[in-house]
NUTOR-130755 format. One record per residue (C-alpha): x negated, y, z; residue number from 1. Coordinates in pm, 1 decimal, decimal comma. Example, Ala and Ser with C-alpha at 12.3 -4.5 7.8 and 13.67 -1.06 7.14 Angstrom:
BEGIN
px / py / pz / nr
-1230,0 / -450,0 / 780,0 / 1
-1367,0 / -106,0 / 714,0 / 2
// end
This chain:
BEGIN
px / py / pz / nr
-11995,7 / 9619,5 / 10175,1 / 1
-12248,7 / 9899,9 / 10214,6 / 2
-12118,7 / 10246,5 / 10284,0 / 3
-12308,9 / 10522,1 / 10105,7 / 4
-12330,2 / 10866,0 / 10264,5 / 5
-12287,3 / 11143,7 / 10008,3 / 6
-12396,2 / 11495,3 / 10093,9 / 7
-12152,8 / 11782,9 / 10110,0 / 8
-12272,4 / 11956,4 / 9794,2 / 9
-12218,4 / 11637,9 / 9591,4 / 10
-11863,1 / 11591,7 / 9717,3 / 11
-11789,3 / 11962,5 / 9665,6 / 12
-11909,2 / 11939,6 / 9304,3 / 13
-11689,8 / 11636,4 / 9242,6 / 14
-11386,0 / 11811,7 / 9389,2 / 15
-11450,0 / 12116,0 / 9169,5 / 16
-11465,9 / 11891,4 / 8862,5 / 17
-11147,8 / 11713,4 / 8970,3 / 18
-10966,1 / 12044,0 / 9020,4 / 19
-11088,2 / 12170,1 / 8682,5 / 20
-10909,1 / 11887,0 / 8504,7 / 21
-11141,5 / 11585,0 / 8501,9 / 22
-10967,4 / 11262,1 / 8590,1 / 23
-11064,8 / 11038,0 / 8879,7 / 24
-11144,3 / 10764,7 / 8628,8 / 25
-11385,3 / 10992,8 / 8440,0 / 26
-11561,6 / 11089,8 / 8762,0 / 27
-11601,0 / 10729,7 / 8874,6 / 28
-11763,2 / 10637,9 / 8543,4 / 29
-11986,1 / 10945,2 / 8528,1 / 30
-12107,4 / 10948,8 / 8889,7 / 31
-12065,2 / 10588,5 / 9004,1 / 32
-11841,0 / 10678,6 / 9297,0 / 33
-11539,8 / 10467,9 / 9389,2 / 34
-11188,5 / 10593,3 / 9324,1 / 35
-11108,7 / 10545,3 / 9692,6 / 36
-11388,7 / 10782,9 / 9792,1 / 37
-11267,9 / 11051,2 / 9553,2 / 38
-10908,7 / 11021,3 / 9676,3 / 39
-11031,1 / 11036,5 / 10037,7 / 40
-11232,8 / 11354,2 / 9970,4 / 41
-10938,9 / 11514,6 / 9790,2 / 42
-10715,4 / 11509,3 / 10099,6 / 43
// end
């Protein structure tokens, strides 16, 4: 499996969307990021 490095502004944007009410499932579909990555960034 290849690990993709996402920049800080991208992860910050995703966390803002998550905190504003978007679901993890919506974000994975819209941005092509794995659920595991989003949960890891949300810690």
